N, C-alpha and C positions, 0 to 999 in steps of 0.2 A: 922274576923277570916277566913272566906271563901276566901277572897282576899289574905290573907297571905298564905293559903295552895295552892292556885292556883299558886302564884308566886314561892313558895318553891318547888312545885312538877313539874312544867312544864318548867321553865326557864332553868335548867341544860340540859334537853333533847334537847331543841332548840339549845343550844350552842354546844352540841355534834354533832348534825346533820350538823352544819355549819363548823365543824373543817376541816381544809385542811391538808392532810397527803401526802407527796411525798416520795416514797420508790424507791431507786436506788440500784440494786444489785452490788456486787463487780466486776462483769465482764459482759459486754453487747456487742452486735453487732449492727451495723447500716447498713442500706442498701444503703442510699444515700450519697451525697457529704457533707452534713451538719449534725451536731449533734443536733437533735431536741429533747427537753426534753420529749415530749410526746411519743417518740419512745424508750427512755431509761428508763423511770420510770413508776411505777404504781401510779396513781394520784387519791386520794379520795377527792372530792370537789363538790360543787354544779355545775351544767352544765356550767353556764356562766364563772365561775372562772376556772373550769377545762379546758375549751377550751382556755382561755387566757394563762394559765400556759403551756399547751401542746404545744403551738406555740413558746415557748421561744427557741431562737437559741443560742447554746453554742459554735459555731465556726465550723471550717472545720473538717470533719471526716478524719481519717487516710487513706492513700492510700491503695489500695487493697494489701493484703499480709502483711501490717504493723499493728502495734498497737500503741495506744496513751494512756496517762493518763488523766483522767478527775478528777479535784480536787474539794473537797467539797466547798472550798472557792470560786471557780469559779461559782458554782451553786448558792450559797448564794448571791453573788454579782449580778447575773442575776435576782434573785428573788427580791432583793432590788430595782432594776431599775423598776420593775413592780409595786412596792408599796405594794406587798403582803407578804413580808418576815416576818413581825410581826405576820401574821395570819397563817403561815405555820409551820408544823412540818416536818423537813427534816430528813428522816432516810436513811443515806448514810455513807459508810466508808470515811476515810480521802481522799482516792483516789480510782478511779475505772478504771479498764483496759477496753479500748474501742477497739474493732476490727471491721473489715469490713465484713459484711455477704457475703457469696459466695455460689457457687455450685461446684460440682466435675465433671470434664470431665473424664470419665472412659475409660479404655482400650477397653471395649466392644463397647462403642459408636464410638470410632475411627475405630475399625475394621468393624463395621457395615457400616460406611460411605465409607470406602475403597471398601468393597464388593459391595455396591450399585453402586459406580462409575464403577467398573469392569463389572458389569452386563450391564450397559448402553453402555460401550465402547467395549465389547467383540465382536470378529469377528463372523459372522453367520456361518463361516466354522469350528469353534471349536466344538468339541463334548463334551468336559469336561474341567474344569479348577478348580484349588484350590489355596488357599492362605496360605502361611506360614509367618506370620508377624514376624518382629524383635520385640525386647522388646518394648512394648507400655506402657508408663508411664502415670499414672493418674495425672491430673493437676487441681489445684484449679482455679476457674474462678469467676468473679463477678456474682451477681444475674442478671437474665434477660432471655429473649428468646434466646435460643442457636441454632445456625445453623453452620454446617460444610460444607465448600465449598472446593472441591478438584481440584487441577490442576496437570496434569501429567508432568513428566520431559521429556518424549519423547512420540512420537506418530508415528505409532501405538504402542500398548502394545506389549511386547516381553516376551518370557519365560525367567526365571531367575530373576535377581535382577531388581526391579523397584523402583524408588523413587518418591514420591509425595509430594507436598506442600499442607498442609491443612490450610486453612484460618478459624480461629475460630472467628465466628461473634456473638456478644452479643448485642441484641437489635438493630440490623442493622449496628453496627460499628465493624470493625475488631479489636479484642483485641490482638491477637497474631497469628503468622504463624508458623506452626510446620512441620518439615520434617519427613516423615514416609517412611521407607524402608520395602519392602516385597519381598518374593521369590514366583514367580508365576510359577506354573506348568500347562502346556497346552497340551491337546491331540486333535489331528485332523487327518483326512484322508490325507495322503501324497502319492506322486508318488515315486515308488522304481524301480530301474533298475533291470531287470531280467537276464541281460547278460552284458558283458563288451562292452562298447561303445567307439569307437574312435572319435576323434575330427571331427566335421562336419558330424557325422552320423545323418541321418534324423530319427526322432522319428516315431514309429508305435506302435499299440496297443499291439503287442506281445512282445515288448521290455520293457514294463512297467507293474507294478502291483499297485493296490491301497490298502493301508494298513493304519490302525489307529496307529499312533505312538505318543510318547511324543516329542514335538518340542524342538529343541536344540538352534537354532540360531534366529528363527523368520523370516528367509528368505526362509523357505521351501515353495514350490509351493502348494497352497491350493485350488485355484480356478480351475474350470473345464479346462482341458488342451486340446485344439484342436491339437492333436499330429501331424497331417499332415502338420501343419503350422510352426513347430519348428524343430530345430536341436540342438545338443549339441556343445558347443564351447570349450570343453576340454575333455581329455580322462577321462572316468568314469569307475570305477569297477562295477561288479555286486553287487547288494544289496545297492547301493548308493541312498540316499534320494535326490530327485531333489530339487534344490534351484533356485531362480531367477538368481543367478550368473552362473548357469550351462547352461542356455538355451538362445536361441536367435531366433527371427522369421527368417525363411528362406528368403534369398534374392529373389527378383523377377528376378534377372539376376545372373547367376553363372559364375565364372571365367572359361574361355575357351569355353563358349557357343557362338553360332552365334546369332547375334542380327540384327534387322532392324535399320539402321542408317538413320535418316531423317536430310538432310542438308537444312537449310532455309536461304535465302538471299532475303529480301524484300518479294515480292509476289511469288517468285519462290521457289518451294520445289523439292528436289531430294531425292529418296530413294535408299540406297545402302546396301550391306551386309557387316557386320563388325564382329570382334571377340572381346568379352569382355576380358580384361586383369586382371580384378579383380571382386570380388563380388559387387553387387550393390543393394541398396534398393531404394524405390520410392523417388525421389527428390535428390538422391546422384549424385555427379559428379564423373565419373569413366573414366579410360583410355580405349579406344577401338582402334582396328587396322582396317583401311579400307582395306578389302581384295582385292579390285581392284587395289589400288595404294600402298599398304603396308605402308601407312602413319598413324602415331599414332595421335589420336585426344582426346580431353577431352570433353565428352558428358554428358548430363543430362539424368538420368533414368526417363522415362515418363510412363512406364508400363511394364508388363511382356514381356521380349524379345525386348523391344523398347527403343532406346536412341535418343537424338536430339542434333544437333549442330546448333547454329545460327551464320551465317557469317555476319560480318559487311561490 
């Protein structure tokens, strides 16, 4: 009688403990390239059997952004191949929608990456700058470690419209490259003319003022300007912000000035006085007139007030 009670009372409990139940919801997401049953289902089973079932491969996962159907018949067939189908209870709809798990690239992340790039590339002469981004769209991405790498369309940065290419890197591989356009406002100290300047007027401290202005072209002269070394190469009105296109280093020889003309022929050197017929910078070849013979020669500028001609 005791043996009968033992069998009647304990055998059903043991059977319940060893029952295998696999539950698959109507919609699931997978992270990898393969659909692994352990990632799709909740599995109730003893440890050894659970591990074996969890490793069952149900085929390729859908591409990122796509979905696929997983059919109950496919799962039953995979279980039969393991020899466990008869021991399992499969709780699953006729078909299950399978998607690819992902993460969202937000507009805030894109803007933060652009601002970090600008901080690294900003000129030390800027006093302030701000960004007005164009519409930044959020984008779904695969799961993984995310990194945004930015490349500029032009260098250096300029006020106004700037376009960047953002390489979106997931787990070390480039997933997509996005164009991002921003409006960049820059303020910096510039040089402003205090009076009208005619072409070839030499600069001086009293002809310029230093003011903080919003940059317009990006060609504004921002670095410290040694005024005594420059002149303007076009007529400029008062109140004009100086740009690199307005200025030029003064020549070391001025048109109409007298120069020392050195004639060389082998070991023989002769010094004469000549007149420069054009402006000349160091290393330039300019026309000069020998004042002794009134002969015109092409000479090389070798220094302030000095030119040289080598005779063959």
